[in-house]
Every structure is written in C-alpha cells, then in structure tokens.
N, C-alpha and C positions, 0 to 999 in steps of 0.2 A: 282191099285186104291183101295181105301176103299169106300164102299157105306154105307151111314148112315142107321142104323136100327132104324126107327122111324115111327110114324103114320102120316106122311105127306100125303096129297092127291096125287093120282097117277100122276097128271099133274105137280107136283113139282119134279124136278130132282136135285140130288146133288151128289157130289163126292169129294174125297180127293186124290190127287196124291201122290204116293210114289216116292222115289228117283231113282227107276229103270225104264229102258225102253227108255232112251234118248240117246243123242249123245255127251253130254258134257264129259270132261275128267278132271283128277286131282281131286282137292277138290270139284269140281262141278259134279262129275260123279254120275248119268248120266242124269237124267231128271230134270235138273235145269230150273225153269221158271222165275227166278229173273234176270232182266236186269241191276241191280244196284250193283252187287256183284263182278264184275271183270271178269266174264265169257265172252267168245267170243260171240259177238252179233249174228253171224250166227247160232251158236249152240243153243242159247236161242230161236231164231226165229223158228228153226226146232223143238225144244222141245215143244214150244207152239202150233205149227201146229199139232204135234202128239196128244197133249191133245185135241185139237178141233176135230180132226178126230176120236179119240178113243171114245169120249163122244158124237159124232154127235151134237156138239153144234150148236145152231141156229145163232150164231154170235160170234164175237170176245169178249172175256171177258173184262170187264171194269177194267183194271189194274190200281190200285191206287198208288199214292206216299204216302206210309205209314210213319207216323212220331210219332207213339206211343201216339197219341192224342185221341180226342173224336169227331172229325168232321165227319159228315155223309153226303154222296152225294145221291141225288135222281136220279137214272139212267133214269127215265122217262123224266128228264129235262136236263141232262148233260151226257157226255160220260165218266166221271171219274174225276180225279183231286187229290189234296192234301187232303187226308182224311184217316180214319181208319175204315170206315164202309160204306156200300152202301145198298140201298133198291131199290126194283122195284115192280111195280104193273102191268107192261105190259109184256105180253108173249114175249119171245125171248131176253130179257135183261139179261145178265149173270153177276151176282155179284161174285166177286172173292177176296180172301184174300191170301197173301203170308206169309208163316211162316217157321221158323226153330227153334222152341222151344216155341214161344208164342202160345196161344190157339186161334184157329179159332172157332167162334160160328156162326152156321147157324140157321136161324129162318124162319118158315113158318106159315101161318095161316091155320086152318083146312079146310077152304073153297077153298084153292088154288087160292087166289086173291092177295097175297102179299108175298114177300120173302125178306130176308136180310142176310148179312154176316158182321161179326165184327171181328176185330183184337184185341184180348184181352190178350195182355201181361200184366204184373203186373201194369205198369204205366197207361195204358188205362183202365184196369179193375178198379183200385182204383179211377181213375179220372172220371169214369162214362160213358164209351163208350157203355155199354149195355143199360144203362138208356137212353142215347141219341138216340141209334138205335131204341129202341122200341117207343120212343116218335115220332121220324120221321116216323116210320111205320104207326102209327095212328090206330092200331088195338087193341081192348080190349085184355088185356094180357091173359084172360081165354080162348081165342080162338087160342092161339099160341102153337106151339111145338118148341123145340130147341134141337140142337145136338152139342155136344162138340167134336171137332176133336183132333187129336194127338197133344200133347204138352209135355214139359218137366215135368217129374213126381217128386214127393216130394223127392225121394232118390237122385236125381241129382240137385235139385234146392235149393242151399244154398243162403240165403239172410241175410241182416243185420236188425237191429232193426228198421231202417227207413222204410223198406218195411212193416214189421209187424205193425208198428204204423199207416201207411197209411190206413190200413184196419180196425184195431181195434179201431181207434179213434171214429168212428161213429157206430161201430158194435162190441160190446164186444164178441159176440158169434163167431166172426171170429178167435179168439185165438185158436180154435180147429184145424185150418188149418196150424198151426205153431208148430213144434216140436223142442225143443232146441237140439243142438249137442255139441260135446266135444270141439269145437273151439269157443264157446261163441256166435255162430250165430244160425240161424233157418233154418230148412228144411220146405219149403213152398209147400203146396198142392194147385196148381193153379186151378185145376178142382173143388175142394171143394169150393174155393172162388167164382168161376163162378156160381156154383149151388146155393150158398147162395144169390148171387145178383139176379139171375133169380127168385128164390123163393120169395124174398122180392118184386120183381116186379109183382108177381102174375102169373108167367108162370107155369102151372100145370104139364107139362110133359117135362122132360129133360133127354136125353139119351147120350151115348157116354162118352168120357173122360177117357177111360181105357188104352190108348196107351201112352208110354213114348218115346219121340223122343231121349232123351239123352242116354237111355240104349239099343237101337236097331239100331246100325249103319248100318245094312244091308238093312233096309227099310227106315230110316228117316235121313234127314239132321238135325244137331244140332249145333247151333252157340256156345252154352255153352261148348259143348264137343270138337269141332274142330276149332273154330275161323272162318277162311275163309271157306265158304261152300255155297252150293246152297240153293234154296228155293223151298218149296212145295206149292201146291195150294189147297184151299178149295173153291169149286164152287157151286152155287145154281142158278136155273133159273126155269121158268115156260114154259111148252109146251102149244100149243094151246089147248083150251078146247075141249073135245070130242063132 
C-alpha cells in the first residue's frame, strides 16, 4: 500500500494498493482488484477481501463501472453505478477508483466531513471530471486538500496532437505539460495537468503525483506497458468522529 502524505484530518483514511500481495496469476499477478479485465472471479474476490482486511475497511468499497467520463455518484444516496467519480459525506462509505495508468485523485475537506475519489485519465481530465467532482462535493475549494496517486509519467505517456489540443484549447498554459518528441508526437505530464485543473478550481493544497506506473513494473500495473493487466485501487473513506 501507499498511504497519502497530506494534511487531511485524522478521521479521513486513504490508501493506494500496489500490485503485490494477492492471489492472481499471469498478467494479473498478483493483487488485481479489477473484475472486468479477464481475471478469475474467485481471485478478484479474494484480492478485494484482502484489501478490506488489510485496511480494516468499514464496508465494501463502492466499485464503479468506469467509462472515462465525468459522471459522479453520491454514495450517501446509491451504492455505485456507471461513473468515474464518487463522493461521500457519511462515515463508513468507501469511495474507490480502479487504475492502471490513469490518475486517481482523492479529495477531502479539512473538517473531515466530505471525501471524494475521481478517475482522471486524459479523457476524463479534459472533459471536466475534477470540476464535476468538486461541484458534487459542494464544499468551498479553499477548504479542500487533494492527493494525486500513481499514474503513467511523462516519459511513458506519448500522445497525439488531439490530446494536447483538448487541454490547450481553453488553457494556453497547459502547453507546458507537453514536450515534443522525435516521432512528431508529445510526451504528456498527466500530473501537471491535474495540478493545473485543481489550481484553477481554487484547491490550495495538492500533494502526490510522483510515481510512474509505466516505469515500475514491480509495484504497478500499466495498461500502456503491458496491455492485458490487473487494476490497482485508490480508496478514501471517513471513520467515525472521535
């Protein structure tokens, strides 16, 4: 596990699972939590059980059907669904995002009354998933802290001009997150783009974003690197108030 280093209140708990410590085999070895990638259902179930036990979760995480969109579900009202972000204001509700290169973004308010998790691949990020998540959370942005989990780094993330245009069309400063390469394409810094979005939204404190899933095969799954592979999880929830 990786635990976020951020100034969230003590009752807010969060973690990011690595690929080790599970029972899956082959391209899913070993702690794959994704049930949509072709892994044996029994292995995924056991891996998820191990995550619940290791983290002493208060309940089953709300596993979403992620589609690289911007829909947000409120876990106080529903148990999950087809979406790429979730929020909770009730203790015991576990927000979770599955990733294998896309960037998970965890958010909490400084009072420990609300949490959120967003799936910020380039499509969702450009489409406004962070904006939609903070809007659904309904907390003034100056009261929020955010953490960027492991994702593909700029050395491994080659994109075309269409991706660059999606970000720079409305934010000329986003050009700094794209470096041209010898193949006529661009190396994209996803973490830098997420930080820009959060800064524009007024979130004053953003940490994390220093891990590259593509370059560290011993700890991380990477779809861009391996094709068929497992998924890791970024989780956030609130414990009962002291």
